[in-house]
Kinemage of the C-alpha trace (Angstrom):
@kinemage 1
@onewidth
@group {chain A} dominant
@subgroup {mainchain}
@vectorlist {calphas} color= white
{ca met a 1} P 11.046 20.822 4.623
{ca gln a 2} L 9.558 19.915 7.976
{ca asp a 3} L 11.318 17.262 9.982
{ca leu a 4} L 8.990 14.301 9.483
{ca arg a 5} L 8.932 11.069 11.412
{ca phe a 6} L 11.470 8.432 10.526
{ca leu a 7} L 10.189 5.025 9.526
{ca asp a 8} L 11.952 1.877 8.452
{ca ala a 9} L 9.956 -0.429 6.170
{ca pro a 10} L 11.630 -3.552 4.782
{ca thr a 11} L 9.933 -5.570 2.075
{ca arg a 12} L 7.182 -7.845 3.300
{ca pro a 13} L 8.106 -11.440 2.423
{ca asp a 14} L 6.158 -13.544 -0.043
{ca arg a 15} L 6.330 -17.341 0.209
{ca asp a 16} L 5.496 -18.329 -3.382
{ca ala a 17} L 7.859 -20.280 -5.627
{ca thr a 18} L 8.994 -17.369 -7.799
{ca pro a 19} L 12.667 -17.859 -8.734
{ca arg a 20} L 15.340 -15.500 -7.449
{ca ser a 21} L 15.651 -13.958 -10.932
{ca arg a 22} L 12.202 -12.387 -10.458
{ca arg a 23} L 12.409 -11.471 -6.795
{ca tyr a 24} L 12.921 -7.971 -5.407
{ca tyr a 25} L 13.908 -6.556 -2.040
{ca val a 26} L 13.060 -2.957 -1.091
{ca trp a 27} L 14.478 -1.360 2.071
{ca thr a 28} L 13.220 2.076 3.058
{ca val a 29} L 14.379 4.731 5.480
{ca gly a 30} L 12.589 8.056 5.741
{ca cys a 31} L 9.330 9.906 6.056
{ca gln a 32} L 5.829 8.969 4.950
{ca met a 33} L 6.629 10.240 1.445
{ca asn a 34} L 9.409 7.657 1.132
{ca ile a 35} L 7.154 4.937 2.500
{ca ser a 36} L 4.479 5.826 -0.055
{ca asp a 37} L 7.043 5.878 -2.877
{ca ser a 38} L 8.254 2.407 -1.880
{ca glu a 39} L 4.728 1.039 -1.659
{ca arg a 40} L 4.033 2.333 -5.168
{ca leu a 41} L 7.297 0.789 -6.387
{ca glu a 42} L 6.459 -2.588 -4.864
{ca ala a 43} L 3.022 -2.539 -6.486
{ca ala a 44} L 4.653 -1.760 -9.844
{ca leu a 45} L 7.253 -4.522 -9.489
{ca gln a 46} L 4.559 -7.030 -8.611
{ca gly a 47} L 2.600 -5.780 -11.620
{ca val a 48} L 5.459 -6.714 -13.984
{ca gly a 49} L 5.853 -10.194 -12.505
{ca tyr a 50} L 8.161 -9.844 -9.502
{ca ser a 51} L 7.556 -11.161 -5.981
{ca pro a 52} L 8.985 -9.802 -2.710
{ca ala a 53} L 11.899 -11.504 -0.995
{ca ala a 54} L 12.273 -11.779 2.764
{ca arg a 55} L 16.042 -11.197 2.642
{ca pro a 56} L 18.271 -9.368 0.148
{ca glu a 57} L 20.251 -12.489 -0.801
{ca gln a 58} L 17.009 -14.026 -2.083
{ca ala a 59} L 16.480 -11.243 -4.635
{ca ser a 60} L 18.087 -10.381 -7.950
{ca phe a 61} L 16.840 -6.778 -7.757
{ca ile a 62} L 17.532 -4.736 -4.609
{ca val a 63} L 16.366 -1.158 -4.055
{ca leu a 64} L 17.343 1.024 -1.103
{ca asn a 65} L 15.047 4.053 -0.750
{ca ser a 66} L 17.092 6.667 1.071
{ca cys a 67} L 16.570 9.729 3.256
{ca ser a 68} L 18.835 12.757 3.757
{ca val a 69} L 16.990 14.740 6.416
{ca arg a 70} L 19.535 13.720 9.047
{ca ala a 71} L 23.024 12.273 8.862
{ca ser a 72} L 21.883 9.196 10.810
{ca ala a 73} L 19.500 8.255 7.982
{ca glu a 74} L 22.304 8.316 5.412
{ca glu a 75} L 24.526 6.331 7.769
{ca arg a 76} L 21.890 3.583 7.950
{ca ile a 77} L 21.759 3.355 4.168
{ca ile a 78} L 25.567 3.263 3.890
{ca gly a 79} L 25.599 0.486 6.483
{ca lys a 80} L 23.011 -1.502 4.552
{ca leu a 81} L 24.990 -1.090 1.324
{ca gly a 82} L 28.014 -2.471 3.145
{ca glu a 83} L 26.022 -5.612 3.915
{ca leu a 84} L 25.187 -5.966 0.226
{ca val a 85} L 28.847 -6.303 -0.760
{ca arg a 86} L 28.725 -9.938 0.352
{ca val a 87} L 25.416 -10.492 -1.450
{ca lys a 88} L 26.862 -9.205 -4.719
{ca arg a 89} L 30.044 -11.222 -4.277
{ca glu a 90} L 28.024 -14.424 -3.895
{ca asn a 91} L 25.516 -13.439 -6.598
{ca pro a 92} L 27.284 -11.231 -9.169
{ca asp a 93} L 24.126 -10.811 -11.246
{ca thr a 94} L 22.398 -8.907 -8.402
{ca ile a 95} L 21.358 -5.380 -9.350
{ca val a 96} L 21.468 -2.771 -6.572
{ca val a 97} L 19.672 0.563 -6.938
{ca leu a 98} L 20.196 3.521 -4.601
{ca trp a 99} L 17.019 5.578 -4.800
{ca gly a 100} L 15.583 8.544 -2.945
{ca cys a 101} L 16.768 11.723 -1.297
{ca met a 102} L 20.440 10.775 -1.042
{ca val a 103} L 20.587 10.914 -4.829
{ca gly a 104} L 20.654 14.520 -5.971
{ca pro a 105} L 21.786 16.209 -9.183
{ca his a 106} L 25.025 17.438 -7.624
{ca asn a 107} L 26.279 14.419 -5.688
{ca arg a 108} L 25.721 11.411 -7.960
{ca ser a 109} L 29.316 11.357 -9.230
{ca ile a 110} L 30.592 11.360 -5.644
{ca phe a 111} L 28.456 8.370 -4.716
{ca glu a 112} L 29.447 6.523 -7.886
{ca arg a 113} L 33.065 6.655 -6.706
{ca gln a 114} L 32.316 5.871 -3.049
{ca leu a 115} L 29.685 3.146 -3.548
{ca pro a 116} L 30.889 0.707 -6.219
{ca met a 117} L 28.399 -1.930 -5.073
{ca val a 118} L 25.561 0.233 -6.478
{ca asn a 119} L 24.618 -0.344 -10.119
{ca his a 120} L 22.185 2.546 -10.563
{ca phe a 121} L 21.355 5.847 -8.840
{ca val a 122} L 17.790 7.149 -9.211
{ca ser a 123} L 16.251 10.416 -8.020
{ca pro a 124} L 13.376 10.478 -5.477
{ca ser a 125} L 9.846 9.400 -6.457
{ca ala a 126} L 10.910 8.240 -9.951
{ca val a 127} L 9.083 4.907 -9.712
{ca asp a 128} L 8.986 4.285 -13.473
{ca ala a 129} L 12.747 4.823 -13.734
{ca val a 130} L 13.398 2.203 -11.037
{ca val a 131} L 10.996 -0.337 -12.560
{ca ala a 132} L 12.706 0.091 -15.941
{ca leu a 133} L 15.930 -1.222 -14.362
{ca ala a 134} L 14.372 -4.526 -13.253
{ca pro a 135} L 16.051 -7.150 -15.450
{ca asn a 136} L 13.425 -9.846 -15.901
{ca pro a 137} L 9.874 -8.437 -16.213
{ca ile a 138} L 7.266 -10.754 -17.696
{ca tyr a 139} L 4.356 -8.284 -17.873
{ca thr a 140} L 3.802 -4.626 -18.674
{ca leu a 141} L 1.694 -2.265 -16.593
{ca asp a 142} L -1.624 -1.382 -18.201
{ca glu a 143} L -2.624 1.362 -15.734
{ca pro a 144} L -0.932 3.635 -13.170
{ca val a 145} L -0.026 1.781 -9.997
{ca leu a 146} L -1.422 2.715 -6.607
{ca pro a 147} L 0.756 3.643 -3.595
{ca val a 148} L 0.035 0.301 -1.900
{ca arg a 149} L 1.970 -2.953 -1.962
{ca asp a 150} L -1.123 -4.999 -2.824
{ca ala a 151} L -3.725 -3.071 -4.828
{ca ala a 152} L -6.251 -5.873 -4.363
{ca asn a 153} L -6.021 -5.698 -0.578
{ca pro a 154} L -4.807 -2.258 0.551
{ca pro a 155} L -4.389 -1.255 4.169
{ca val a 156} L -7.195 0.609 5.896
{ca ala a 157} L -5.260 3.902 5.723
{ca val a 158} L -3.323 4.833 2.578
{ca his a 159} L -0.947 7.754 2.057
{ca val a 160} L -1.305 9.455 -1.327
{ca pro a 161} L 1.363 11.932 -2.524
{ca ile a 162} L -0.217 15.010 -4.100
{ca gln a 163} L 2.966 17.028 -4.572
{ca tyr a 164} L 6.682 16.427 -4.983
{ca gly a 165} L 9.620 18.701 -4.236
{ca cys a 166} L 9.838 21.878 -2.188
{ca asn a 167} L 10.345 25.576 -2.948
{ca met a 168} L 11.149 26.620 0.627
{ca arg a 169} L 14.674 27.482 1.678
{ca cys a 170} L 14.793 26.470 5.322
{ca ser a 171} L 18.379 26.799 6.512
{ca tyr a 172} L 18.743 23.222 7.755
{ca cys a 173} L 16.996 21.284 4.984
{ca val a 174} L 18.553 19.476 2.038
{ca ile a 175} L 15.257 18.302 0.531
{ca pro a 176} L 14.941 21.081 -2.117
{ca gln a 177} L 18.389 20.083 -3.413
{ca arg a 178} L 17.437 16.420 -3.650
{ca arg a 179} L 13.743 16.432 -4.585
{ca gly a 180} L 13.778 19.580 -6.701
{ca arg a 181} L 11.170 22.307 -7.016
{ca glu a 182} L 7.505 21.766 -6.126
{ca arg a 183} L 5.432 19.827 -8.625
{ca ser a 184} L 1.727 19.467 -7.882
{ca arg a 185} L -0.221 16.539 -9.298
{ca pro a 186} L -3.442 17.573 -11.105
{ca leu a 187} L -6.649 17.459 -9.067
{ca glu a 188} L -8.381 15.059 -11.474
{ca glu a 189} L -5.460 12.621 -11.367
{ca ile a 190} L -5.464 12.568 -7.559
{ca val a 191} L -9.247 12.110 -7.323
{ca thr a 192} L -9.101 9.223 -9.813
{ca glu a 193} L -6.336 7.540 -7.855
{ca val a 194} L -8.071 7.965 -4.498
{ca thr a 195} L -11.308 6.631 -5.989
{ca arg a 196} L -9.487 3.480 -7.150
{ca ile a 197} L -7.887 3.042 -3.721
{ca val a 198} L -11.206 3.436 -1.892
{ca asp a 199} L -12.934 1.100 -4.362
{ca his a 200} L -10.359 -1.529 -3.393
{ca gly a 201} L -11.282 -1.189 0.296
{ca ala a 202} L -9.221 1.593 1.872
{ca arg a 203} L -11.198 3.745 4.298
{ca glu a 204} L -8.809 6.538 5.255
{ca ile a 205} L -6.695 8.682 2.918
{ca val a 206} L -3.761 10.845 3.996
{ca leu a 207} L -2.750 13.447 1.397
{ca leu a 208} L 1.030 13.945 1.401
{ca gly a 209} L 3.219 16.850 0.383
{ca gln a 210} L 6.497 18.352 1.507
{ca ile a 211} L 4.523 21.589 2.054
{ca val a 212} L 1.084 20.119 1.529
{ca asp a 213} L -0.915 23.335 1.886
{ca ser a 214} L 1.006 24.927 -0.998
{ca trp a 215} L -0.431 22.309 -3.357
{ca gly a 216} L -1.860 23.665 -6.607
{ca his a 217} L -0.081 26.999 -6.883
{ca asp a 218} L 1.963 25.718 -9.856
{ca leu a 219} L -1.028 24.282 -11.778
{ca pro a 220} L -2.653 26.250 -14.619
{ca thr a 221} L -5.891 27.060 -12.763
{ca arg a 222} L -4.076 27.605 -9.417
{ca pro a 223} L -6.423 25.503 -7.251
{ca gln a 224} L -5.908 25.402 -3.489
{ca leu a 225} L -5.654 22.486 -1.097
{ca ala a 226} L -9.168 23.272 0.149
{ca asp a 227} L -10.472 22.598 -3.388
{ca leu a 228} L -8.749 19.222 -3.502
{ca ile a 229} L -9.976 18.290 -0.034
{ca arg a 230} L -13.570 19.040 -1.013
{ca ala a 231} L -13.215 16.904 -4.162
{ca val a 232} L -11.659 13.941 -2.317
{ca his a 233} L -14.123 14.254 0.557
{ca ala a 234} L -16.977 13.585 -1.888
{ca ile a 235} L -15.634 10.168 -2.979
{ca pro a 236} L -18.153 7.433 -2.011
{ca gly a 237} L -16.882 4.928 0.548
{ca leu a 238} L -14.264 7.205 2.093
{ca leu a 239} L -14.596 7.415 5.863
{ca arg a 240} L -11.709 9.651 6.864
{ca leu a 241} L -9.393 12.232 5.306
{ca arg a 242} L -6.171 13.745 6.647
{ca phe a 243} L -3.240 15.697 5.201
{ca leu a 244} L 0.377 16.492 6.082
{ca thr a 245} L 2.758 18.258 6.373
{ca ser a 246} L 1.599 21.892 6.558
{ca his a 247} L 3.605 25.111 6.784
{ca pro a 248} L 2.482 28.185 8.761
{ca ala a 249} L 3.182 30.441 5.775
{ca trp a 250} L 0.666 28.553 3.591
{ca met a 251} L -2.145 27.753 6.039
{ca thr a 252} L -5.206 29.794 4.989
{ca asp a 253} L -8.542 30.603 6.609
{ca asp a 254} L -10.266 28.858 3.696
{ca leu a 255} L -8.356 25.654 4.453
{ca ile a 256} L -9.156 25.907 8.168
{ca glu a 257} L -12.856 26.500 7.459
{ca thr a 258} L -12.936 23.617 4.972
{ca val a 259} L -11.467 21.136 7.435
{ca ala a 260} L -13.840 22.367 10.148
{ca ser a 261} L -16.933 22.042 7.939
{ca leu a 262} L -16.418 18.605 6.347
{ca pro a 263} L -17.329 15.656 8.589
{ca arg a 264} L -14.864 13.194 7.070
{ca cys a 265} L -11.946 15.614 7.546
{ca met a 266} L -10.351 14.538 10.796
{ca pro a 267} L -9.713 17.170 13.501
{ca glu a 268} L -5.937 16.916 13.305
{ca ile a 269} L -3.362 19.320 11.876
{ca asn a 270} L 0.390 18.959 11.808
{ca leu a 271} L 1.929 22.449 11.866
{ca pro a 272} L 5.702 22.467 12.448
{ca val a 273} L 6.938 25.376 14.546
{ca gln a 274} L 10.603 24.245 14.726
{ca ser a 275} L 11.523 26.908 17.339
{ca gly a 276} L 9.830 29.222 19.828
{ca ser a 277} L 12.437 31.930 19.346
{ca asp a 278} L 11.958 34.612 16.690
{ca arg a 279} L 15.712 35.007 16.454
{ca val a 280} L 16.196 31.302 15.699
{ca leu a 281} L 13.237 31.258 13.295
{ca ala a 282} L 14.993 34.019 11.357
{ca leu a 283} L 18.223 31.986 11.312
{ca met a 284} L 16.178 29.015 10.106
{ca gln a 285} L 14.636 31.143 7.313
{ca arg a 286} L 11.170 29.900 8.246
{ca gly a 287} L 9.307 33.032 7.150
{ca tyr a 288} L 7.076 33.617 10.205
{ca thr a 289} L 7.282 34.822 13.785
{ca thr a 290} L 6.010 33.243 16.971
{ca ala a 291} L 3.277 35.922 17.098
{ca arg a 292} L 2.047 34.856 13.669
{ca tyr a 293} L 2.206 31.201 14.691
{ca arg a 294} L 0.210 31.857 17.872
{ca asp a 295} L -2.398 33.774 15.881
{ca leu a 296} L -2.723 30.874 13.452
{ca ile a 297} L -3.171 28.384 16.294
{ca ala a 298} L -5.850 30.631 17.806
{ca arg a 299} L -7.770 30.726 14.506
{ca ile a 300} L -7.540 26.945 14.138
{ca arg a 301} L -8.815 26.353 17.673
{ca ala a 302} L -11.598 28.893 17.243
{ca ala a 303} L -12.846 26.915 14.238
{ca met a 304} L -12.164 23.478 15.784
{ca pro a 305} L -12.029 23.596 19.600
{ca his a 306} L -11.240 19.890 19.866
{ca ile a 307} L -8.482 19.890 17.253
{ca ser a 308} L -5.459 17.642 17.765
{ca leu a 309} L -2.328 19.680 17.056
{ca thr a 310} L 1.040 18.129 16.303
{ca thr a 311} L 4.294 19.892 15.554
{ca asp a 312} L 7.984 19.457 14.753
{ca val a 313} L 10.814 20.991 16.782
{ca ile a 314} L 14.538 21.138 16.050
{ca val a 315} L 16.819 21.698 19.040
{ca gly a 316} L 20.414 22.851 18.796
{ca his a 317} L 20.180 24.765 15.516
{ca pro a 318} L 23.302 26.933 15.079
{ca gly a 319} L 22.850 30.128 17.029
{ca glu a 320} L 20.309 28.715 19.490
{ca thr a 321} L 21.121 29.849 23.026
{ca asp a 322} L 19.778 28.567 26.317
{ca ala a 323} L 17.385 31.519 26.330
{ca asp a 324} L 16.155 30.655 22.821
{ca phe a 325} L 15.564 27.060 23.841
{ca ala a 326} L 13.689 28.181 26.950
{ca gln a 327} L 11.337 30.126 24.672
{ca thr a 328} L 10.718 26.964 22.639
{ca leu a 329} L 9.867 25.022 25.783
{ca ala a 330} L 7.528 27.802 26.905
{ca leu a 331} L 5.740 27.972 23.542
{ca cys a 332} L 5.212 24.202 23.394
{ca glu a 333} L 3.827 24.170 26.917
{ca glu a 334} L 1.573 27.163 26.190
{ca ile a 335} L 0.053 25.587 23.079
{ca gly a 336} L -0.151 22.071 24.498
{ca phe a 337} L 0.585 20.021 21.387
{ca asp a 338} L -0.783 16.487 21.301
{ca lys a 339} L 2.448 15.287 19.729
{ca ile a 340} L 5.871 16.838 19.173
{ca his a 341} L 8.307 15.318 16.689
{ca ile a 342} L 11.690 16.218 18.171
{ca ala a 343} L 15.027 16.229 16.365
{ca ala a 344} L 18.476 17.383 17.399
{ca phe a 345} L 19.994 19.520 14.661
{ca ser a 346} L 21.960 17.502 12.104
{ca ser a 347} L 24.213 19.418 9.740
{ca arg a 348} L 23.565 18.700 6.060
{ca pro a 349} L 26.237 19.604 3.492
{ca gly a 350} L 25.305 22.439 1.172
{ca thr a 351} L 22.757 24.043 3.498
{ca val a 352} L 22.904 27.485 5.076
{ca ala a 353} L 22.858 25.942 8.542
{ca ala a 354} L 25.968 23.894 7.731
{ca glu a 355} L 27.790 27.158 7.061
{ca gln a 356} L 26.366 28.631 10.258
{ca glu a 357} L 27.552 25.660 12.301
{ca ala a 358} L 31.083 26.173 10.965
{ca asp a 359} L 31.101 29.485 12.841
{ca pro a 360} L 32.323 28.719 16.398
{ca ser a 361} L 30.195 31.565 17.752
{ca leu a 362} L 27.033 29.864 16.441
{ca ala a 363} L 27.781 26.154 16.825
{ca val a 364} L 25.936 24.178 19.517
{ca ser a 365} L 27.840 21.252 21.016
{ca glu a 366} L 26.526 17.716 20.576
{ca glu a 367} L 26.304 17.415 24.361
{ca gln a 368} L 24.120 20.519 24.568
{ca lys a 369} L 21.915 19.303 21.724
{ca gln a 370} L 21.215 16.088 23.595
{ca val a 371} L 20.534 17.919 26.871
{ca arg a 372} L 17.942 20.051 25.087
{ca arg a 373} L 16.469 17.070 23.248
{ca ile a 374} L 15.941 15.206 26.515
{ca ala a 375} L 14.377 18.279 28.156
{ca met a 376} L 11.980 18.643 25.215
{ca glu a 377} L 11.108 14.951 25.331
{ca gln a 378} L 10.331 15.215 29.047
{ca leu a 379} L 8.030 18.174 28.410
{ca his a 380} L 6.428 16.309 25.523
{ca glu a 381} L 5.693 13.283 27.704
{ca arg a 382} L 4.142 15.446 30.415
{ca ile a 383} L 1.911 17.315 27.955
{ca ala a 384} L 0.962 14.088 26.144
{ca thr a 385} L 0.022 12.540 29.488
{ca glu a 386} L -2.232 15.485 30.301
{ca arg a 387} L -3.858 15.472 26.838
{ca ser a 388} L -4.504 11.728 26.991
{ca thr a 389} L -5.910 11.894 30.521
{ca met a 390} L -8.584 14.314 29.282
{ca leu a 391} L -9.970 11.441 27.163
{ca leu a 392} L -10.453 9.055 30.101
{ca gly a 393} L -14.099 7.994 30.308
{ca gln a 394} L -14.956 9.316 26.836
{ca thr a 395} L -16.215 7.194 23.950
{ca leu a 396} L -14.185 7.665 20.769
{ca asp a 397} L -14.853 6.640 17.177
{ca val a 398} L -11.898 4.423 16.305
{ca leu a 399} L -11.123 3.380 12.741
{ca val a 400} L -9.597 -0.066 13.203
{ca glu a 401} L -6.462 -0.797 11.166
{ca gly a 402} L -5.786 -4.360 12.319
{ca glu a 403} L -4.688 -6.578 15.179
{ca ser a 404} L -1.681 -6.109 17.463
{ca arg a 405} L -0.706 -8.532 20.221
{ca gly a 406} L -4.169 -9.958 20.615
{ca lys a 407} L -6.010 -6.615 20.555
{ca trp a 408} L -7.556 -4.448 17.897
{ca arg a 409} L -5.513 -1.375 17.000
{ca gly a 410} L -6.986 1.781 15.511
{ca arg a 411} L -6.951 5.571 15.439
{ca ser a 412} L -9.266 8.130 16.963
{ca pro a 413} L -10.345 11.209 14.950
{ca gly a 414} L -7.469 13.076 16.619
{ca asn a 415} L -5.086 10.285 15.538
{ca lys a 416} L -4.644 8.822 19.007
{ca leu a 417} L -3.602 5.162 18.968
{ca val a 418} L -6.351 3.089 20.618
{ca phe a 419} L -6.372 -0.597 21.621
{ca phe a 420} L -9.340 -2.731 22.637
{ca ser a 421} L -10.381 -6.389 22.800
{ca asp a 422} L -13.395 -7.830 21.026
{ca ala a 423} L -14.265 -11.162 19.395
{ca ala a 424} L -15.670 -9.596 16.211
{ca asp a 425} L -13.579 -8.678 13.157
{ca trp a 426} L -13.243 -4.894 13.265
{ca thr a 427} L -10.739 -4.362 10.457
{ca gly a 428} L -11.740 -1.356 8.348
{ca arg a 429} L -14.712 -0.532 10.563
{ca ile a 430} L -15.356 2.224 13.067
{ca ala a 431} L -15.610 0.940 16.618
{ca his a 432} L -17.032 3.065 19.402
{ca val a 433} L -14.523 2.587 22.205
{ca his a 434} L -15.056 3.689 25.797
{ca ile a 435} L -11.624 4.754 27.094
{ca thr a 436} L -10.741 3.036 30.361
{ca gln a 437} L -6.980 3.608 30.535
{ca thr a 438} L -4.628 6.272 29.179
{ca ser a 439} L -0.886 6.709 28.690
{ca pro a 440} L 1.125 9.390 26.900
{ca trp a 441} L 1.267 7.499 23.622
{ca ser a 442} L -1.845 5.302 23.470
{ca leu a 443} L -5.288 4.602 24.910
{ca gln a 444} L -7.004 1.401 26.064
{ca gly a 445} L -10.730 0.785 26.121
{ca arg a 446} L -13.702 -1.451 25.473
{ca ser a 447} L -15.991 -1.417 22.455
{ca thr a 448} L -19.640 -0.480 22.719
{ca pro a 449} L -22.165 -2.001 20.294
{ca his a 450} L -22.698 0.310 17.352
{ca leu a 451} L -21.820 0.125 13.658
{ca glu a 452} L -21.727 3.042 11.272
{ca pro a 453} L -23.553 2.632 7.935
{ca gly a 454} L -21.282 2.073 4.965
{ca glu a 455} L -18.423 0.541 6.922
{ca arg a 456} L -16.487 -2.402 5.594
{ca gly a 457} L -17.619 -5.625 7.163
């Protein structure tokens, strides 16, 4: 499993007069897959008559959606559960559910002993199982819920899971133990869901998978991600399409050519490299070499010269030497990624890397991990500055997601964050923004008068 970005999404409050007995509180830590799972859960809970609560003590049903990619994520969940002890003491009828990647088939009994404040433990992505635990439903769901909190008013960009689980055996990753083997959703089911989401007003779809480009290999007709992308691309009303997270072992020429040829496929690919050292890649059990990775990048850039490339890097994996890390720095500088998601290695029980770290000859000290993380972040900022500066003076098509601090906020085709001021309502529309100021992480500009046909007004 690639090391995805960490997000923290508490329930959005609702101010109606629904009693506490039919209020829920969902607190999420993790990657975009967890966020999407929680959004689908909230839509389902609202569908059976619940309303969101602003604080856990206002809810009778509390769900913590957990992440296990790094120890710090589990620590946050444990800390939150500690806060709920008081809530349950004051409101004994409160039901607490621990959901997500912390809950695996081999550790549930341990958590049951250590976390007595939790009433139920539910495996990742099992939305129906969580909803079934809600004590006071007043409706039943008459159709599958969408991965958005409010199906009648979805955000401009919606993440849609197309696959659950992972068959890879990366040394550092606990996800296969917690989410199980890969399970691809059928093409027709995904297209139907995306059509419903777009019909409700969404304009950008992001297809999600642990190894997204392996989608379909377990289905009867063995379709490929390129087939799904072509089917989703044809949905009327869709303006933009993205996907993540890819794996170098599964990226095909057909997929590259498909993304390059379809206008609503955005020129952005996330392709985790994790290390620039072949020796460390072998320890990580990643299944490719740096030569193969470079060749893949060359083929992507040949098909899409203006592609935005993002990657994930882990520093301090057991066995990584200063020379190995120097090779990672050199590779990242050579390729010039637009964004690098950086993580210091975090040992996860039951993984190969945890056993490797127990070997003193392989272990990397916490101090050295942080030194390398800071060095990688400094390189990342310098490269991001250079990549952003190249856009100064250009006019970009920006799909506007909403307002932020008095300005419109949106994304360029390459997924750059762009801000601009304008009196018109640009939500869900494509603004043509002339870039007047750049920074490593965002762009500023001014809109130019032009409106694409078919945009939401």
